[in-house]
N, C-alpha and C positions, 0 to 999 in steps of 0.2 A: 282446526275446524272452527275455532273461536272467531277468526277474522272473516269468515264467510257468513253471509246472511241470505235467507231465502224468503220468497214471497209465494204463498200458496193461494190460488184462486180457482174457482170452478167456472169454466166457460164451456161453450159448445164446441169450440175448437180443441182438438186433441193435440197433445204434445206442444203446447205453447208455454213458454217460460218467460217470466218477467224478472228483471233484476232491479231492485230498488235499494237506495241507501237508507238505512234505518235512522241515521242521525238527522236526515232532512225531513223525515215524516213527522207531522204534527198531529197528535191525537192522544187518547187516553191510554196510558201504559199500564199493563198488568204483568206481574211476575207470578206465574203459576207455582203453587206449592205442592201439588200432587205429582208424585213421580212413581210410575209403575214400571215394572220389569217388562221388557219386550216391547215397549212403546218408544216412539220418537221423543227424544228429549227436547223440551221447549223451555228456553230461558226467559223469553219475553214475548208478550203479545201487545200489539198496538192496534187499537180500534180507531180507524181514521174517520168512519162515518159518525157524524154528530148524533144522530138519532139512536144508534146502537149504544154509544158510550153514555148518553143521557139515561137510557133505560137501565143499563147495568148499574150506574151510580144510584139511580132512584131505588132500585131493588136492594142494593147494599145498605142505603140509608134507612129504608123502611124496616129492614131486618134488625138493624141496630136500635131503632126507636121502639120496635116491638119488644126487644130484649129489655130495654130500659123500663118500659111500662110493666113488664112482668116482674122486674125487680121491685118496682114501686108497689105493686100488688102484694108481693111477698113481705115487704116491710110493713105494709098496712095491717096484714093479717097476723104477723108475728110481733107481738108486743114486747117479747123478751129479746128481740134482735139487738145486736151490738151496734155501736156507733161506727165500727169499721165497715159494715155492710153498706150503711148509708153514705159514708165518705167515699167508698170505692165506687158506688153508683154515681155519686155526684162528680167524681173525677172522670168517669167514663162519659157522662153527659157533656161535661165541659170540653173533653177531648174531641168528641164528635162535633160539637159546635165549632171548634177551632179548625177541624178538618174541612168542614163545609165552607168556612170563610176563606181559608188559605188554599185549599186544594181543588175543591169541586166547583167554585164559583164560576169558572169559565165554561163549564160543561152544562150547568143547570140554568133553567130559565129564571128570570127575576122573581116571578110570582111563586114558583115552587120553592125557591131558595128562601124567600121571606116567610112563607107559610111553614116550612120545615124549621126555620130558626125560631119562630114563635112557639111551635110545638115543643122544641127542646127547652126553650126558656120556661114554659109552664112546668115541665118535668124538673128542671133545676130549682125553680121556686118551691115546688112541693117537697123536694128532697131537703132543701135548706130549712123549710118549716119543720119537717120531721126531726132534723138534727137539733133545731132550736128547742123543740118540745122535749127531746131527750135531756138536753142540758138543763132545762128548767126543772124537770123532774128530779134530776140529780141534786140540784141546788136545794130544792125543797126538802128532799130526803135528808141531806146533810144538815140542813138548818133545824129540822125537827129533831134529829138525833142529837145535835149540839144542845138544844133547849132541854131535852130530857136529862142529859148529863149535867147541865147546869143546875137543874132543879134538884137532882139527887144529892147534891152537896149540902149537908146540913151540919151545922156546928153542934156543940153540946147542948 
């Protein structure tokens, strides 16, 4: 059954079947992760319509940006947060930026792409600043601790 491919469309004519070769279709490819019992198994979906694929990608990107903004809010409110949380969020933002540049550039419009990349750059800059602040706080703490140890040494 792996060598067969099917195309499902809804038309007014009943019992009409179309056979298309999946290798020749050009569009946004999605591999569904949800597998339910008793349902038809779908291994790949190809969105050929440019408007639909753009809407799906925009929704996907906006969801990831919202997640990154929530992470940034959590980092702002939690002063005791570790550097790992900031580094992880920074890596996710950079990964999203590279996905937009490498994968989604042909589906998105130029204005939306540049606007989204500038949003991500603002998030990356703020995360880098937070990481820089944490490092400075560590250095000041260690420097103050070193000065206290140095002053406590007294001779006879």
